[in-house]
TORBAMI-149066 format. One record per residue (C-alpha): residue number from 1; chain; z, y, x. Coordinates in steps of 0.001 Angstrom, whole numbers, always signed. Layout:
- i,ch,w,v,u
- NUM,A,Z,Y,X
...
This chain:
- i,ch,w,v,u
- 1,A,-10782,+18004,+5294
- 2,A,-10768,+21209,+3494
- 3,A,-8261,+20585,+663
- 4,A,-4931,+21174,-526
- 5,A,-2621,+18453,-1388
- 6,A,+277,+18064,-3868
- 7,A,+3028,+18544,-1226
- 8,A,+6532,+19846,-1813
- 9,A,+8769,+19631,+1193
- 10,A,+11550,+22176,+813
- 11,A,+12269,+22030,-2838
- 12,A,+15416,+19879,-2645
- 13,A,+16479,+20100,-6323
- 14,A,+13351,+18097,-6996
- 15,A,+14451,+15271,-5123
- 16,A,+18006,+15161,-6022
- 17,A,+20017,+15218,-9228
- 18,A,+19730,+18765,-10591
- 19,A,+22372,+20713,-8855
- 20,A,+22605,+23454,-11194
- 21,A,+23369,+21155,-14001
- 22,A,+26835,+20792,-12315
- 23,A,+27270,+24104,-10490
- 24,A,+27098,+27756,-11948
- 25,A,+24488,+29334,-9567
- 26,A,+22652,+32555,-9547
- 27,A,+18895,+31762,-8744
- 28,A,+16978,+34196,-6684
- 29,A,+13485,+32677,-7735
- 30,A,+12357,+31181,-11009
- 31,A,+12625,+27841,-9542
- 32,A,+15874,+26812,-10959
- 33,A,+16548,+23410,-12797
- 34,A,+16202,+25226,-15932
- 35,A,+12746,+26129,-15023
- 36,A,+11657,+22762,-13495
- 37,A,+13150,+20695,-16248
- 38,A,+12757,+23193,-19080
- 39,A,+9078,+24038,-18881
- 40,A,+5764,+22327,-18801
- 41,A,+4802,+24097,-15713
- 42,A,+8153,+23016,-14155
- 43,A,+7503,+19481,-15030
- 44,A,+4119,+19583,-13261
- 45,A,+6079,+20931,-10140
- 46,A,+8517,+17906,-10653
- 47,A,+5692,+15396,-10750
- 48,A,+4224,+17001,-7668
- 49,A,+7340,+16012,-5941
- 50,A,+6890,+12368,-6892
- 51,A,+3540,+12370,-4835
- 52,A,+5474,+13993,-1917
- 53,A,+8312,+11302,-2360
- 54,A,+5320,+8491,-2128
- 55,A,+3884,+10022,+1081
- 56,A,+7156,+9983,+2713
- 57,A,+7481,+6350,+1873
- 58,A,+4187,+5880,+3629
- 59,A,+5094,+7925,+6542
- 60,A,+8057,+5474,+7335
- 61,A,+5493,+3670,+9809
- 62,A,+8140,+3540,+12856
- 63,A,+10206,+1269,+10621
- 64,A,+6971,-254,+8911
- 65,A,+8339,-711,+5510
- 66,A,+4990,-227,+4002
- 67,A,+3484,-2686,+6240
- 68,A,+6162,-5217,+6542
- 69,A,+4755,-7640,+4223
- 70,A,+1068,-7241,+5509
- 71,A,+2359,-8827,+8751
- 72,A,+3545,-12049,+7235
- 73,A,+417,-13395,+5493
- 74,A,-2499,-15909,+6644
- 75,A,-4627,-12836,+7649
- 76,A,-2399,-11402,+10464
- 77,A,-1600,-11628,+14206
- 78,A,+1705,-9938,+14018
- 79,A,+2266,-8179,+17352
- 80,A,+5747,-6884,+18242
- 81,A,+7281,-3649,+17465
- 82,A,+9731,-2489,+14926
- 83,A,+9873,-4843,+11884
- 84,A,+7865,-7546,+13691
- 85,A,+10601,-10067,+12193
- 86,A,+8791,-9901,+8920
- 87,A,+5645,-11017,+10435
- 88,A,+7356,-14153,+11863
- 89,A,+10001,-14693,+9115
- 90,A,+12847,-14273,+11756
- 91,A,+16072,-15358,+9951
- 92,A,+18179,-13601,+12420
- 93,A,+16719,-10283,+11203
- 94,A,+15279,-10874,+7679
- 95,A,+18515,-10293,+5822
- 96,A,+20228,-7890,+3378
- 97,A,+21180,-5467,+6062
- 98,A,+17568,-4840,+7097
- 99,A,+16410,-1230,+7195
- 100,A,+13190,-1902,+5554
- 101,A,+14878,-3796,+2398
- 102,A,+17027,-720,+1717
- 103,A,+14439,+1845,+2424
- 104,A,+11967,+60,-445
- 105,A,+14697,-311,-2875
- 106,A,+16298,+3250,-2376
- 107,A,+12836,+5033,-2394
- 108,A,+11407,+3314,-5504
- 109,A,+14659,+3804,-7439
- 110,A,+14635,+7495,-6415
- 111,A,+11036,+7801,-7701
- 112,A,+12058,+5908,-10896
- 113,A,+15151,+8330,-11251
- 114,A,+13076,+11475,-10956
- 115,A,+10368,+9882,-13470
- 116,A,+13084,+9196,-15942
- 117,A,+14308,+13023,-15752
- 118,A,+10751,+14119,-16328
- 119,A,+10100,+11757,-19104
- 120,A,+13336,+12640,-20922
- 121,A,+12989,+16487,-20336
- 122,A,+9559,+16426,-21886
- 123,A,+11014,+15110,-25232
- 124,A,+12550,+18804,-25774
- 125,A,+9258,+20614,-25225
- 126,A,+6367,+21270,-27355
- 127,A,+4026,+18560,-27464
- 128,A,+471,+19168,-25901
- 129,A,-2220,+17287,-24225
- 130,A,-1061,+18949,-20759
- 131,A,+2393,+17876,-21269
- 132,A,+1370,+14387,-22279
- 133,A,-766,+14070,-18920
- 134,A,+2383,+15237,-17045
- 135,A,+4460,+12653,-18662
- 136,A,+1673,+10082,-18090
- 137,A,+1885,+10723,-14316
- 138,A,+5513,+10116,-14403
- 139,A,+5173,+6808,-16489
- 140,A,+2464,+5826,-13840
- 141,A,+5003,+6316,-10933
- 142,A,+7714,+4586,-12867
- 143,A,+5363,+1658,-13657
- 144,A,+4073,+1293,-10105
- 145,A,+7663,+1499,-8531
- 146,A,+8907,-1288,-10797
- 147,A,+6063,-3383,-10382
- 148,A,+6326,-3058,-6659
- 149,A,+10100,-3907,-6748
- 150,A,+9640,-6953,-9032
- 151,A,+6973,-8524,-6985
- 152,A,+9046,-8057,-3898
- 153,A,+12545,-8958,-4950
- 154,A,+12021,-11009,-8096
- 155,A,+15289,-9557,-9555
- 156,A,+15603,-5864,-10191
- 157,A,+17688,-3468,-12200
- 158,A,+15711,-1829,-15105
- 159,A,+16929,+1717,-15743
- 160,A,+14925,+4253,-18137
- 161,A,+17906,+6850,-18584
- 162,A,+17864,+10080,-16656
- 163,A,+20987,+11174,-14725
- 164,A,+22567,+13877,-16126
- 165,A,+25826,+16019,-15796
- 166,A,+27160,+14072,-19190
- 167,A,+26401,+10516,-17918
- 168,A,+26606,+10756,-14060
- 169,A,+30161,+9017,-14252
- 170,A,+29527,+6690,-17124
- 171,A,+29559,+3069,-16208
- 172,A,+26275,+1182,-15871
- 173,A,+25363,-2168,-16896
- 174,A,+23907,-3699,-13699
- 175,A,+22157,-6857,-14405
- 176,A,+18909,-8401,-13440
- 177,A,+16060,-7831,-16011
- 178,A,+14049,-10597,-17527
- 179,A,+10416,-10901,-16373
- 180,A,+9601,-9821,-20217
- 181,A,+11762,-6703,-19992
- 182,A,+10157,-5520,-16750
- 183,A,+6549,-6165,-18038
- 184,A,+7177,-4826,-21326
- 185,A,+8062,-1443,-19833
- 186,A,+5217,-1693,-17361
- 187,A,+2716,-2229,-19951
- 188,A,+4254,+512,-22361
- 189,A,+4220,+3195,-19510
- 190,A,+588,+2235,-18497
- 191,A,-641,+2116,-22240
- 192,A,+789,+5672,-22813
- 193,A,-1000,+7004,-19501
- 194,A,-4243,+5261,-20452
- 195,A,-4132,+6932,-23829
- 196,A,-3276,+10456,-22445
- 197,A,-5025,+10775,-19141
- 198,A,-8602,+11611,-18138
- 199,A,-10956,+9171,-16401
- 200,A,-11002,+11695,-13520
- 201,A,-8628,+14498,-12389
- 202,A,-9556,+18024,-11559
- 203,A,-7011,+17657,-8633
- 204,A,-7803,+14921,-6062
- 205,A,-5178,+12405,-5762
- 206,A,-3456,+12336,-9098
- 207,A,-3112,+9360,-11414
- 208,A,-6006,+8870,-13846
- 209,A,-6909,+6652,-16582
- 210,A,-8613,+4573,-14242
- 211,A,-5646,+4070,-11912
- 212,A,-3532,+3372,-14863
- 213,A,-6078,+613,-16200
- 214,A,-6385,-904,-12701
- 215,A,-2483,-1260,-12613
- 216,A,-2269,-2724,-15870
- 217,A,-5157,-5064,-14891
- 218,A,-3234,-6209,-11889
- 219,A,+208,-6626,-13807
- 220,A,-1536,-8806,-16243
- 221,A,-2500,-11248,-13610
- 222,A,+1165,-11945,-13029
- 223,A,+1644,-12853,-16767
- 224,A,-1572,-14944,-16588
- 225,A,-2758,-12430,-19303
- 226,A,-6489,-13055,-18606
- 227,A,-7713,-11061,-21573
- 228,A,-5834,-7740,-20612
- 229,A,-7136,-7949,-17107
- 230,A,-10737,-8364,-18190
- 231,A,-10215,-5757,-20872
- 232,A,-9072,-3130,-18317
- 233,A,-11803,-3864,-15762
- 234,A,-14463,-3700,-18360
- 235,A,-13299,-341,-19461
- 236,A,-13285,+1030,-15979
- 237,A,-16813,-372,-15282
- 238,A,-18243,+982,-18529
- 239,A,-16629,+4390,-18170
- 240,A,-19668,+5475,-15954
- 241,A,-17343,+7253,-13540
- 242,A,-17007,+4509,-10979
- 243,A,-19397,+2350,-8835
- 244,A,-19267,+380,-5625
- 245,A,-20621,+2568,-2809
- 246,A,-22528,+1592,+403
- 247,A,-20138,-630,+2710
- 248,A,-20302,+1705,+5592
- 249,A,-19157,+4669,+3398
- 250,A,-16080,+3185,+1881
- 251,A,-13548,+4099,+4911
- 252,A,-15815,+6136,+7217
- 253,A,-14540,+9592,+6408
- 254,A,-11230,+11649,+6379
- 255,A,-11784,+12474,+2608
- 256,A,-12012,+9160,+639
- 257,A,-12350,+10762,-2713
- 258,A,-15402,+8796,-3818
- 259,A,-16841,+6771,-6515
- 260,A,-15271,+3488,-5526
- 261,A,-11902,+4843,-5279
- 262,A,-9687,+4711,-8369
- 263,A,-6571,+6307,-6634
- 264,A,-6390,+8069,-3225
- 265,A,-3334,+9090,-1478
- 266,A,-3947,+12595,-146
- 267,A,-3373,+13752,+3442
- 268,A,-4371,+16728,+5178
- 269,A,-3131,+19283,+7831
- 270,A,-3543,+21828,+5083
- 271,A,-396,+23114,+3574
- 272,A,-583,+22709,-274
- 273,A,+2961,+22942,-1702
- 274,A,+3882,+25035,-4560
- 275,A,+7308,+25767,-3136
- 276,A,+6591,+25491,+618
- 277,A,+4053,+26425,+3181
- 278,A,+4925,+23603,+5170
- 279,A,+2335,+20682,+6254
- 280,A,+3005,+16874,+5948
- 281,A,+3676,+15103,+9244
- 282,A,+838,+12716,+9058
- 283,A,+1010,+9180,+9057
- 284,A,+506,+6009,+11597
- 285,A,-1960,+4071,+9511
- 286,A,-4711,+4758,+11813
- 287,A,-2825,+3343,+14903
- 288,A,-1246,+376,+13300
- 289,A,-4238,-2095,+12898
- 290,A,-6071,-1534,+15969
- 291,A,-4965,-3202,+19430
- 292,A,-3035,-1271,+22002
- 293,A,-6351,-763,+24305
- 294,A,-4939,+2077,+26189
- 295,A,-2619,-69,+28022
- 296,A,-5485,-1446,+29987
- 297,A,-6898,+1936,+30588
- 298,A,-3835,+3414,+31791
- 299,A,-2836,+7062,+32382
- 300,A,-2160,+9707,+30073
- 301,A,-2923,+9418,+26382
- 302,A,-5757,+12091,+26637
- 303,A,-7177,+10048,+29426
- 304,A,-6984,+6548,+28028
- 305,A,-7812,+7244,+24311
- 306,A,-11276,+7775,+22837
- 307,A,-12903,+7902,+19682
- 308,A,-15154,+4884,+20802
- 309,A,-12021,+2886,+20563
- 310,A,-10688,+4710,+17568
- 311,A,-8195,+6746,+19240
- 312,A,-4465,+6381,+19804
- 313,A,-3112,+2800,+18593
- 314,A,-141,+802,+18455
- 315,A,-1561,-2750,+17701
- 316,A,+1221,-3958,+15513
- 317,A,-976,-6282,+12883
- 318,A,-4358,-7587,+13954
- 319,A,-6821,-9825,+12035
- 320,A,-6397,-13475,+12542
- 321,A,-8871,-16103,+13621
- 322,A,-8482,-17684,+10062
- 323,A,-9376,-14139,+8505
- 324,A,-12728,-14028,+10795
- 325,A,-13276,-17590,+9894
- 326,A,-14049,-16682,+6240
- 327,A,-17088,-14570,+7125
- 328,A,-20622,-15622,+7481
- 329,A,-21043,-13469,+10649
- 330,A,-24657,-13670,+10481
- 331,A,-24956,-12156,+6893
- 332,A,-21693,-10523,+5856
- 333,A,-21651,-6921,+6908
- 334,A,-17813,-6726,+6406
- 335,A,-17283,-8496,+9693
- 336,A,-18717,-5638,+11432
- 337,A,-17900,-2722,+9117
- 338,A,-14272,-3405,+8880
- 339,A,-13192,-4286,+12381
- 340,A,-13617,-3380,+16056
- 341,A,-14270,-6569,+18064
- 342,A,-14395,-5023,+21650
- 343,A,-12851,-1937,+23412
- 344,A,-14848,+38,+25941
- 345,A,-13934,+1480,+29339
- 346,A,-14643,+4930,+28374
- 347,A,-13590,+6188,+31821
- 348,A,-15824,+7052,+34792
- 349,A,-13964,+4590,+37095
- 350,A,-13901,+840,+37540
- 351,A,-10744,-904,+35958
- 352,A,-9187,-3835,+37555
- 353,A,-8775,-6387,+34863
- 354,A,-6852,-9381,+36259
- 355,A,-9320,-11209,+38607
- 356,A,-12364,-9094,+36977
- 357,A,-13388,-5662,+37066
- 358,A,-14564,-3468,+33979
- 359,A,-17129,-919,+34940
- 360,A,-17591,+2361,+33125
- 361,A,-19171,+1810,+29794
- 362,A,-18551,-1912,+29878
- 363,A,-16383,-3724,+27205
- 364,A,-12845,-5427,+28137
- 365,A,-13135,-9509,+27830
- 366,A,-10937,-10683,+25321
- 367,A,-9569,-13217,+27964
- 368,A,-7822,-12041,+31007
- 369,A,-7043,-14667,+33744
- 370,A,-7910,-17413,+31211
- 371,A,-5600,-16167,+28471
- 372,A,-6077,-14020,+25349
- 373,A,-5187,-10467,+26030
- 374,A,-3474,-8947,+23070
- 375,A,-3938,-5597,+24188
- 376,A,-7857,-5841,+23524
- 377,A,-7549,-7957,+20490
- 378,A,-9894,-7441,+17599
- 379,A,-8507,-4705,+14940
- 380,A,-9172,-3617,+11526
- 381,A,-10774,-20,+11353
- 382,A,-10363,+491,+7649
- 383,A,-7696,+3238,+8356
- 384,A,-9138,+4127,+11808
- 385,A,-9571,+7953,+12143
- 386,A,-12137,+9998,+14053
- 387,A,-12119,+12849,+11574
- 388,A,-8669,+14320,+11145
- 389,A,-7041,+13930,+14659
- 390,A,-7658,+14242,+18228
- 391,A,-8403,+10816,+19962
- 392,A,-4885,+11174,+21820
- 393,A,-3106,+12337,+18452
- 394,A,-610,+9615,+17176
- 395,A,-656,+10804,+13531
- 396,A,-3457,+10660,+11219
- 397,A,-4375,+12852,+8135
- 398,A,-7114,+10521,+6793
- 399,A,-6738,+9772,+2987
- 400,A,-5484,+6255,+2126
- 401,A,-7173,+4325,-636
- 402,A,-4499,+3010,-3023
- 403,A,-6803,+1359,-5656
- 404,A,-10502,+801,-5653
- 405,A,-13049,-759,-7717
- 406,A,-13740,-3749,-5452
- 407,A,-10258,-4957,-6138
- 408,A,-10870,-4453,-9704
- 409,A,-13821,-6602,-9808
- 410,A,-12053,-9381,-7772
- 411,A,-9142,-9366,-10172
- 412,A,-11676,-9814,-13100
- 413,A,-13468,-12677,-11349
- 414,A,-10196,-14538,-11078
- 415,A,-9316,-13749,-14952
- 416,A,-12588,-14844,-15934
- 417,A,-12384,-17951,-13904
- 418,A,-9208,-18974,-15346
- 419,A,-10605,-18462,-18805
- 420,A,-13421,-21093,-17612
- 421,A,-16084,-18403,-17861
- 422,A,-18211,-19232,-14834
- 423,A,-20973,-16649,-15855
- 424,A,-18631,-13759,-16116
- 425,A,-16500,-14778,-13165
- 426,A,-19625,-15033,-11088
- 427,A,-20931,-11719,-12365
- 428,A,-17764,-9984,-11087
- 429,A,-17569,-12132,-7788
- 430,A,-21075,-11059,-6880
- 431,A,-20322,-7359,-7003
- 432,A,-18452,-7500,-3599
- 433,A,-20196,-10619,-2294
- 434,A,-23831,-9386,-2680
- 435,A,-22786,-5723,-1529
- 436,A,-21532,-7193,+1931
- 437,A,-25081,-8673,+2328
- 438,A,-24635,-12244,+1277
- 439,A,-27145,-14084,-953
- 440,A,-26275,-14329,-4548
- 441,A,-23678,-16862,-5572
- 442,A,-25145,-19176,-7915
- 443,A,-22775,-22471,-7572
- 444,A,-19683,-23524,-9316
- 445,A,-17049,-20800,-8546
- 446,A,-13629,-22031,-7594
- 447,A,-10258,-20349,-6826
- 448,A,-10609,-21015,-3339
- 449,A,-13909,-18731,-3377
- 450,A,-11767,-15966,-5084
- 451,A,-9019,-16535,-2537
- 452,A,-11396,-16182,+299
- 453,A,-13190,-13137,-1177
- 454,A,-9996,-11383,-1761
- 455,A,-9223,-11803,+1837
- 456,A,-12795,-10858,+3098
- 457,A,-12782,-7514,+1014
- 458,A,-9154,-6443,+729
- 459,A,-7707,-7479,+4103
- 460,A,-4773,-5169,+5219
- 461,A,-4955,-3069,+2131
- 462,A,-1439,-4047,+954
- 463,A,-1785,-7079,-1443
- 464,A,-2307,-10242,+380
- 465,A,+1362,-11118,+435
- 466,A,+1747,-10570,-3228
- 467,A,-1623,-12261,-4031
- 468,A,-453,-15612,-2196
- 469,A,+3045,-15250,-3547
- 470,A,+1506,-14960,-7050
- 471,A,-554,-18015,-6639
- 472,A,+2300,-20003,-5454
- 473,A,+663,-20814,-1886
- 474,A,+2235,-18018,+307
- 475,A,+4245,-20808,+2282
- 476,A,+1305,-23151,+2340
- 477,A,-1086,-20510,+3805
- 478,A,+1241,-19039,+6359
- 479,A,+2167,-22557,+7511
- 480,A,-1414,-23451,+8131
- 481,A,-3059,-20154,+9211
- 482,A,-604,-17222,+10151
- 483,A,-1170,-15697,+13701
- 484,A,-3134,-17011,+16512
- 485,A,-2060,-20230,+18237
- 486,A,-3227,-18817,+21628
- 487,A,-441,-16080,+21225
- 488,A,+2644,-18223,+20593
- 489,A,+4730,-15385,+19485
- 490,A,+2607,-14554,+16531
- 491,A,+2920,-18124,+14900
- 492,A,+6611,-18350,+14797
- 493,A,+6135,-17681,+10887
- 494,A,+4410,-21063,+10497
- 495,A,+7770,-22832,+10915
- 496,A,+10139,-20149,+10079
- 497,A,+8845,-19487,+6493
- 498,A,+8603,-23243,+5392
- 499,A,+12314,-23699,+6931
- 500,A,+13323,-20632,+4703
- 501,A,+11560,-20803,+1396
- 502,A,+13632,-18053,+75
- 503,A,+11811,-15664,+2165
- 504,A,+9086,-15387,-411
- 505,A,+11226,-12857,-2009
- 506,A,+13293,-10068,-119
- 507,A,+17008,-9890,-104
- 508,A,+18784,-7262,-2429
- 509,A,+20082,-4741,+23
- 510,A,+23695,-5399,+721
- 511,A,+24781,-1773,+57
- 512,A,+23197,-2238,-3484
- 513,A,+25006,-5476,-4121
- 514,A,+28326,-3699,-3237
- 515,A,+27442,-628,-5292
- 516,A,+26411,-2800,-8485
- 517,A,+29074,-5454,-7792
- 518,A,+28232,-8942,-6777
- 519,A,+29781,-10239,-10052
- 520,A,+27240,-8132,-12000
- 521,A,+24129,-8329,-9593
- 522,A,+24655,-11394,-7142
- 523,A,+22361,-11466,-3926
- 524,A,+19163,-13416,-4098
- 525,A,+19634,-16962,-3738
- 526,A,+19302,-18186,+100
- 527,A,+20490,-14925,+1686
- 528,A,+24156,-14173,+2638
């Protein structure tokens, strides 16, 4: 991947409250807080730091915050490792003191706080199209963060004021914002961005009008604002800048800045920061959704890992039998393109496999001594990486698609169906359905069809938990389908979630309840 990325690592003043607002310092470079928050160029640097913060959030894979909710759906066989209790809804660990709960809350409010500072600082500068674009990016970050927080916690604190030397010690009014207050701000921020951003950016990975419209369409579904969802998707479609691409090209590269992608998180081994020559550490996305086949091969990582099996893997979250049951395996190309179903003995030696032997070049059977072997369980290869890392390297530098057109179309199909417009609903539904190789859908479309297509197309892309929660069927689906019955440890959530219905929202981090005061911002009901 020959590209630079928006990466700032050492510029601490961009990540914390502006130090020189409080201290009288002599700055040896131009990168003082006066420069950062007092010039258009500086504000753009501050926005760059938000992209770095977002990457840092994605890099927290050892604690699996970004994947925690992916594990607790009908599509997942959750399989051990840190944060596994989210997949099985373990009441002993899913509580206000959990690391993941605090990390999401803190990181999103950190992003919101810096976005607030950027937006406020811009008010004192000359209004130009370039400055409005910078502010638009900050508003997109704020809208995206509040949308994530609201969907996860249900009750959040809404703040649009920057932290300054003058107000840092002022008392704050901590109370849970109403749904209307939250979505009014999200709509307002995204509408500003839609007005002031171009459809595409000269720099890969930045927010664009397309990404802002997609986010607004997604937010509108939570309000049952079907017209807004349809309006935003229609505008994206008719812009002429985006289109569905061949199925085998959606995820099969290190650089994923293609016509179907509306927003792509940039990863690269190349340094690209304005204030640092350091490179990002990479992420573990490529290892997370593919089984730990190397356990059966044994030996060193260099010996056991191969590109044939998608390199180094952890096998934390794997596709469920229910997910696979949704595909027409004879027609739907996604069943092969999005998953690995068998793992190969890539060594030159016979490998003892229970009572069997796997010869060089042969595939490991799923069953070992009559039982399913989780180490060779099918995996999802959407994040699989053969392009930016060696086969034995743990971290990946492959891009991650945040928003793509396929999801836009599925959202539009749902909105049209809710408006009882079968013709329009089928028009959008068939975009992904036919692309996958299925015959054109001509019958009566139902919400079950939308729900199944959302699973088939968007599995493990971060939205299934929220999708089921929004429809009010998360408990029902987990109870019926989560995990694999042949792997007993993976199906504990089928009982734990129904027994703890408050788990459809995360607890407020206990440290935040203490800081805000339980009398002002009490804990979510059901948690202690």
